[in-house]
N, C-alpha and C positions, 0 to 999 in steps of 0.2 A: 213282644221284643225276642229280637236277633242278636246275640254275640258279636261286639263291633270284630274283635279276633280271636280265632280259633285256638291257634299255635304262635310260637316267637321264639326262634331259631337263632344260637349263634352257630357261625359254621367259621370253621379255621383253616389255612395250611398246615397240612402233612408231610413233612420228609418221611415218614416212616411207610406210606401209601406210595410213595415214588419207588421209595426202594425193592418195594413188592412188585414193582412194573404193573400198578395196578392204574387204569386209565383215570384220567381225575386227579388231581392232588386235595379235594379239599375233604373234611372230616365233622364231623354234627359234633360239636364238644358242648355245650348244653340245650333243652329242649325245657319252654312253658308249655303248659305241665308237664309231668313227668311222665304223667299216666293219659293215655288216650279219653277223649269226652265219650260218652255211651253214644250221643247221636250224630259226631263227627271222627273218622279214622286218623291217625298219624298216617302222612305219606313219607316212605324213607327211600333214599336214596338219590335226593333231588338236587348233592352237591353241584353236577355239574352244569343242573343252572344258575347258581348264585353267583357264577364267574362264565359268562357267555362264549367269555377268549380263551378261559383258557386257568387253572391255578398255577400263578408263576411267579417266580419270586421276581423283582425287580429292584436296578440300582438305585432308581427314586424314589420318594415320597409321594406318593399322588395323592392328588386335594380325593377327599370323601365324596363319592357320586350317588346318585341314589334312581333307581329303575325299577322299573314294572315286568313280570311273567304272567304268563296265566297257564295254567294247566287242566286238561280236560281229560276225564274219565272216560271209562268206556258208555256211560247212560247219556255224555252230553254232558254232564253238570261242569261247570266250572270251578277253581279256586284261583282267588287273586292274589300274586306274592308280592309282597312289599320290597326292596330291597336296598340296605344301603351299605354298599362297600368302602373300605380304607386299609392302608396300610400301616402295620406295626414294625418294628426294628426285628429284623432275623439274623438267630445267628445257629449256619449249619454244624449237625452233629459229627459228621464227617467232613476231614480237612487235608487226607493225605492225597500227594500228587496223582493224576486219572493216566491208567496205563492207554496203552492205542487198544489194545483188545479189550477193555470194559465194556460191558454191553452200555447199550444207549435203550430209551428208557421213553414214550412220550409223554409228556405232565398236561394233559390239555393245548397239545396245540402245538407247542415248540419242543423240541431235542432236546436233550442236557446229559452226560455223562452222569455217572453213579460210581462212586461217591464222587462228588461235586466238590471244585477248590473255586474260593475268591475272598482273595484279602482285604475287599474292601467291604463298605456299610451296604447290608442287602436288607431288602423290606419284603412281608408275604402278605398277602391278602387276607381280611378277615368280613366276612358278612355278618350283619344283624338284618332279620328278614322276619317279617310278620306275612301270615299265609290266613286266608280271608275267605268265606264265601259269599264276600259285600265288596262293592266296587268301588272305594272310594277313596281314591289314588290322591287327596291332597293331605288328606286325615293321617293317611297313613306316613305320608313324608315328613309332616310334621310331627309327631310323631314319635317318628325313627330319631329323627333331629332330637328332640328332648332326651329322649333314651340315648343317645350317644355321647351327648356330653355329657351326662355324669358318668358312660364307660369309661373317659378319657379323663376324666378327674379321679380314675378308680375309688369310688363310691359304690362297694355293692352293697350296702346295705341300702343308699337310694336306691340301686338299681333294682335291687329285686321287688323294693315296693312301689317302683314305676310299672315293670312288669307286672307284676299281681295285679295292682288297678289297671292295668288296660285290660287284661284276660278276664279278670271275673267283676269287676265293677263298670262298664260301660258296655251297655247295652243297648241299641237301634230300635226305636218305632219301626212298625210297619209302613208303606209304602200308602203316603198319601195322611203319614199324621203328622204333629208339627217338629218345628225346630228345635231341636236337640244341644243344649250345652252341657260340655263336661270336660273333665280338667285328670290327667292322673297323676298328679303330685309335683311335677315339676317347675310349677308357678309359670302355667302353660290353662290356657283358657282357647278351645276347641267349637267350631259347631258344626255340625251335620244336619242337614237339611232334607231328611228323606224324599224319594223322587215321589213323585203324583200318583203314579201305574206302577204296578208291577210288570206290567210286559213291555210299556212303551222306555226305550232306551234314552238314558239321559247322555248326552252330545259335547255339554259346554260348548266349546272354541276346535274341538278337534274337526269337525265337516267343514268348517271355514278354513283351518287350515288346511285340510287337505285341497282342498279347491285353489288357494294361493299355490302351494306345490306344484300341483301337475295342470291345471287350469281345465275349464268346464267340460271341454271337447277329453280330455283322456280320462278325466272325471266318468262321463257316460259311457267311456269304451271299461272302462276300468268294471263299473257299474252292470253293464252289460255281461261280463266274461264273468263276474263274481254269479249274477242270475242264472248264467247258461252254465256251472258249477265246471269251470276251467281251472287250472293250475293258475294259480297267484304267487309274485314271490316279492317281495317290497324289499329294499335294502337300501342302506342310511348309516353313516358314522355316528350314528344321537339313536339309543334307545327309544327313548323318548318319544321321537319320532315315529319307529317303526311301531310301538304300542297305540300313539295316537290316529297314525294311518289304517290299522290293522280295525279299529275300533270303530273307526268313522264309517269304514266300508258297511262293516257288519251292522250297524246302524241304520245304514240306509236302505241297507235289503227289509226294513220291516215293513209291513209286519210278516215275511216269511222269516227264516233262521238257516245260517251257513252249519250245516251238518255234518261239513267233513271236517280234515284234520285243519287244526285253527292253535299257528305256534306264533306269535304276536316278534317271538325272543329267542330264535331257534341256537341252542352254543352251537360253536364250532364243533365239535369233537360228532357231533350228531347231522352235521351236514348231509350225509348221504340220502336223509328222510327225501331232499328234495327230487331222488332219484324214484321215486313211487308214483305207479301209473293210476293212484287215483286222484281227485281234487284235491286240492290245498289252498290255503291261504298263509303266508310264512312270510315273517320278520326277519332277515340276514342282515348283523353289520357286517357294511363294506369292508373291514379289516380282516374279516374268515371268506371273503367272496372268494380268494386264489384256490380255497379246495371242491369249488364245486365243477363240475364236468366243463372241459371247455365247450362240451355244444351247446352246453346252458347257459355258460358267461361271455360273453365275447368282451375280451379287455379294451377295444376302441371304443365302448359305451357311453354314450356322453351324458346323455338327458334321460329319454326315455325309448325302449323296444321292443316292440309286437310280434307278434309270430302267430300267424293261424294253423303252425301245426301241433297236431293233438297231443302232441308226445310233452313238449315241450313250456315252457309256462309262460306267462308275463311278466317281464321285468321292467318296475320300477324303480327308480332314484329319488330319494324322498332327503331333501339338502337338511344338513344339521342347522 
């Protein structure tokens, strides 16, 4: 039996980090459990991944959004991170007028003066995140939805109970095991079907969706690029499309494995990673597209651009 969830974190906006001129404006508010597991260490400094387009204040309250990202260590072991991002009302601590010679700092992709003055209502992002060695996207989505409902109800006792159940009471049978049902205590009933094999990837509808998006001919060219270890860059306005497209391509390579850089959702502040000379498979949100070198991104790109140049990647657009 394996733990479904290794860690649960709550990450929020930090005005203090912004005034210190730090990259990004996210700060870890809470982590569960507080101490590391003996068999799985907690990974620090991941706030930039929880807001791929940057930790920015907003004048509008945005709808909650769910997305997945993948972390890969030096041994090739992957950690799956399920994130639920939402916005809360926020009040700036600094309200004095901004002088022309005030220092400008970068906050997750957008510059803003410090201190910053705004008289209207502001909203700051907050992210609930599950970190796991297992890939059960839909289960994580339902768990985060249940916990979020408790979070907005301000029921701290119930919230900690849900998280405690998720971390300590839910263990998944090994591959080939029976169907597993569980509840984290929020009136939910969830079902997990372990994969039949520990090696054969489970794709769901991701491969079919990729074929629909780029067509069978382009898929064959993409598969050839992956098998010959080229640079592959997906871009889309949908984070879920990026995650599914990268996962589908890796699954199609079975029984071979992709051993190079693999980042299905690359934060905008780390976009210089695409300049690496080594092969990669990366997903980038279209909103962060302008940050890439002009040689790599053509503004006139419509659907698909392929190049045989050894130093420039294949670019695919995955429709939202």
